[in-house]
C-alpha positions as CSV (number, residue, x, y, z in Angstrom):
1,M,0.0,0.0,0.0
2,S,1.3,3.4,-0.9
3,K,2.0,5.7,2.0
4,N,-0.1,8.4,0.3
5,T,-3.2,6.2,0.1
6,L,-3.3,5.3,3.8
7,K,-6.8,5.8,5.2
8,P,-6.8,7.4,8.6
9,Q,-10.4,6.5,9.4
10,V,-9.5,2.9,10.1
11,N,-7.8,4.0,13.3
12,K,-9.9,6.3,15.4
13,L,-7.0,8.3,16.8
14,L,-5.7,9.1,13.3
15,A,-9.2,9.8,12.1
16,A,-9.6,12.4,14.8
17,L,-6.7,14.5,13.5
18,S,-7.3,17.5,11.3
19,T,-6.4,17.0,7.6
20,S,-3.3,19.2,8.0
21,D,-2.0,17.2,11.1
22,Y,-2.7,13.9,9.5
23,E,-1.0,14.9,6.2
24,R,2.1,15.9,8.2
25,L,2.2,12.4,9.7
26,V,1.5,10.5,6.4
27,P,5.2,10.4,5.2
28,H,6.1,8.7,8.5
29,L,3.4,6.1,8.6
30,K,3.8,2.6,7.2
31,S,1.2,-0.1,6.9
32,V,2.3,-3.4,8.5
33,S,0.7,-6.7,9.1
34,L,0.4,-8.0,12.7
35,S,0.1,-11.7,13.1
36,T,-1.5,-13.7,16.0
37,R,0.9,-14.1,18.9
38,Q,3.4,-11.7,17.4
39,V,5.3,-9.9,20.2
40,I,5.2,-6.1,19.8
41,Y,7.1,-5.0,22.9
42,E,9.1,-7.0,25.5
43,P,9.4,-5.7,29.1
44,N,12.3,-3.3,29.7
45,E,13.3,-3.1,26.1
46,P,13.5,0.3,24.2
47,I,10.4,1.1,22.2
48,A,11.5,1.7,18.6
49,H,8.1,2.1,17.0
50,V,4.6,3.1,17.9
51,Y,1.5,1.4,16.3
52,F,-2.0,2.6,15.4
53,P,-3.9,-0.7,14.9
54,Q,-6.6,-1.0,12.3
55,H,-8.6,-4.2,13.3
56,A,-5.7,-5.9,15.1
57,V,-6.2,-6.5,18.8
58,V,-3.1,-6.3,21.0
59,S,-3.0,-7.2,24.7
60,S,-0.5,-5.8,27.2
61,V,0.1,-8.4,29.9
62,S,1.9,-8.5,33.2
63,S,3.9,-11.7,34.0
64,M,4.8,-13.2,37.3
65,E,7.9,-15.2,38.2
66,D,6.0,-18.5,37.7
67,D,5.2,-17.4,34.1
68,S,1.5,-16.8,34.9
69,M,0.1,-13.7,33.2
70,V,-2.9,-11.4,33.3
71,E,-4.0,-8.8,30.8
72,V,-3.7,-5.2,32.0
73,G,-4.5,-3.4,28.8
74,I,-6.0,-3.9,25.3
75,V,-5.5,-1.8,22.2
76,S,-7.2,-1.9,18.8
77,N,-8.5,0.7,16.4
78,E,-9.4,3.1,19.2
79,G,-5.9,3.8,20.2
80,M,-2.1,3.4,19.9
81,L,0.7,1.2,21.2
82,G,3.7,2.9,22.7
83,I,2.4,5.3,25.3
84,P,5.7,5.4,27.3
85,V,7.3,7.2,24.3
86,I,5.2,10.3,24.7
87,L,5.3,10.3,28.5
88,G,9.0,10.7,28.7
89,G,10.0,7.1,29.2
90,N,10.9,4.6,26.5
91,T,10.3,1.2,28.0
92,T,7.5,-0.6,29.8
93,I,7.3,-3.4,32.3
94,T,4.6,-5.2,30.4
95,K,4.7,-7.4,27.3
96,A,2.5,-6.6,24.3
97,F,1.4,-9.2,21.8
98,V,-1.2,-9.7,19.1
99,Q,-4.5,-11.4,20.0
100,V,-6.2,-11.0,16.7
101,S,-4.2,-10.4,13.5
102,S,-4.8,-7.5,11.1
103,A,-2.9,-4.4,9.9
104,A,-1.6,-1.4,11.8
105,M,0.1,1.9,11.0
106,Q,3.7,1.9,12.2
107,M,5.7,5.0,13.0
108,D,9.2,5.7,14.3
109,A,8.9,6.4,18.0
110,G,11.2,9.4,17.7
111,V,9.0,11.0,15.1
112,L,5.9,10.8,17.3
113,K,7.8,12.1,20.3
114,T,8.9,15.1,18.3
115,E,5.4,15.8,17.1
116,F,4.0,15.4,20.7
117,N,6.6,17.8,22.1
118,Q,5.5,20.5,19.7
119,G,2.2,20.7,21.6
120,G,-0.9,21.6,19.8
121,A,-3.8,19.3,18.7
122,I,-1.7,16.1,18.4
123,Q,-0.5,16.4,22.0
124,K,-4.0,17.2,23.3
125,L,-5.5,14.2,21.5
126,L,-2.9,11.8,22.7
127,L,-3.1,13.0,26.3
128,R,-6.9,12.5,26.2
129,Y,-6.2,8.9,25.0
130,V,-3.8,8.3,27.8
131,Q,-6.5,9.4,30.3
132,A,-9.0,7.0,28.6
133,A,-6.5,4.2,28.8
134,Y,-5.8,5.0,32.4
135,T,-9.6,4.8,33.1
136,E,-9.7,1.4,31.5
137,L,-6.8,0.1,33.6
138,A,-8.2,1.5,36.8
139,Q,-11.7,0.2,36.2
140,G,-10.3,-3.2,35.2
141,C,-8.5,-3.5,38.5
142,A,-11.8,-2.9,40.4
143,C,-13.6,-5.2,38.1
144,N,-11.2,-8.1,38.7
145,R,-11.7,-7.6,42.5
146,F,-15.4,-7.2,42.8
147,H,-17.2,-8.9,39.9
148,T,-17.9,-12.5,38.9
149,L,-16.1,-14.3,36.2
150,E,-19.3,-14.5,34.2
151,E,-19.7,-10.7,34.4
152,R,-16.0,-10.1,33.5
153,L,-16.2,-12.5,30.5
154,A,-19.2,-10.7,29.2
155,R,-17.5,-7.3,29.5
156,W,-14.4,-8.6,27.8
157,L,-16.3,-10.1,24.9
158,L,-18.2,-6.9,24.4
159,T,-14.9,-4.9,24.4
160,I,-13.3,-7.2,21.8
161,S,-16.5,-7.0,19.7
162,D,-16.4,-3.2,19.9
163,R,-12.7,-3.0,19.0
164,L,-13.0,-5.4,16.0
165,E,-16.4,-3.9,15.0
166,S,-17.6,-7.5,14.6
167,E,-19.7,-10.0,16.6
168,D,-17.6,-12.9,15.3
169,F,-14.0,-13.4,16.2
170,P,-11.4,-16.1,16.9
171,L,-10.5,-16.6,20.5
172,T,-9.6,-19.8,22.4
173,Q,-10.7,-20.5,25.9
174,E,-7.0,-21.0,26.9
175,F,-6.2,-17.5,25.6
176,I,-9.2,-16.0,27.4
177,A,-8.2,-17.7,30.6
178,Q,-4.7,-16.1,30.3
179,M,-6.1,-12.7,29.6
180,L,-8.5,-12.8,32.6
181,G,-5.9,-14.4,34.9
182,V,-8.1,-17.4,35.8
183,R,-8.1,-21.2,35.2
184,R,-9.3,-22.5,31.9
185,S,-11.9,-24.6,33.7
186,G,-13.4,-21.4,35.1
187,V,-13.7,-19.8,31.6
188,T,-15.3,-23.1,30.3
189,V,-18.0,-22.9,33.0
190,A,-18.6,-19.1,32.4
191,A,-18.7,-19.6,28.6
192,N,-21.1,-22.5,28.9
193,I,-23.5,-20.4,30.9
194,L,-23.4,-17.6,28.3
195,S,-23.9,-20.3,25.6
196,R,-26.8,-22.1,27.2
197,T,-28.7,-18.8,27.6
198,G,-28.2,-18.0,23.9
199,M,-25.9,-15.0,24.4
200,I,-22.9,-16.5,22.6
201,R,-21.9,-19.4,20.5
202,Y,-18.4,-20.9,21.0
203,H,-17.0,-23.5,18.6
204,R,-13.4,-24.5,18.0
205,G,-11.8,-21.3,19.0
206,H,-14.4,-19.1,17.4
207,I,-16.9,-16.9,19.3
208,S,-20.1,-15.4,17.9
209,I,-22.2,-12.9,19.9
210,L,-25.8,-14.0,19.3
211,N,-27.7,-11.7,21.8
212,R,-25.8,-8.5,22.5
213,E,-28.6,-7.0,24.6
214,D,-28.6,-9.9,27.1
215,L,-24.8,-9.9,27.1
216,L,-24.9,-6.2,28.0
217,A,-27.3,-7.0,30.8
218,T,-25.0,-9.8,32.1
219,S,-21.8,-7.6,32.0
220,C,-20.9,-5.6,35.0
221,E,-21.2,-1.8,35.0
222,C,-17.4,-1.5,34.2
223,Y,-18.2,-2.0,30.5
224,R,-20.4,1.1,30.4
225,V,-18.0,3.2,32.6
226,I,-15.1,2.5,30.2
227,Q,-17.2,3.0,27.1
228,N,-18.6,6.3,28.3
229,E,-15.2,7.6,29.2
230,F,-13.7,6.8,25.8
231,A,-16.7,8.5,24.2
232,R,-16.4,11.6,26.4
233,L,-12.7,12.0,25.8
234,L,-12.3,10.8,22.2
235,G,-15.8,10.7,20.7
236,N,-15.4,6.9,20.1
């Protein structure tokens, strides 16, 4: 794909830029393919590039000494990967890898940092995104402490659906268990409850949302809190 034909509306942050701001970034943007399980960032390694996903879904996970992990952030077409670059740091203690493959716009980290440091609309937009991402992280911590696995699974599936803009997507129960920080058997029980009530269909690593209204009713309030904050700050 030619750099001059990149379509900003695929990524909502790029779409929110004015024409002049976007055109200034175009020469530095490159379309890349992100494959499932591809590692984007490793903990404590310098961040060389930032990414604006299209319909790829990337998870940031925190790992323990026993190799267990839990998802602490998720990024798709609503945002960007590489927040430490604009906050004055250049590394992260989390690992980021691809859940669902698709394309993304890649940019040299130094270029974005220079643009950010100039202030103006780009800086204001990215700071609002940082606030939205912080809200998602903070609310997720509370959700993991107070809500049932069934509620958390419903919230997570709705979030993935929103980010992919689809109600059908590939996800294994093993992967979901890793992301939610629970045993696979727990995910199996929760997924079976949602399946038996007709909210989802799960078959061989593929999930379809069949009744979004009931899934919304099953999800905890955290889904709405996060969704409303993204809409308030970014218009997503």
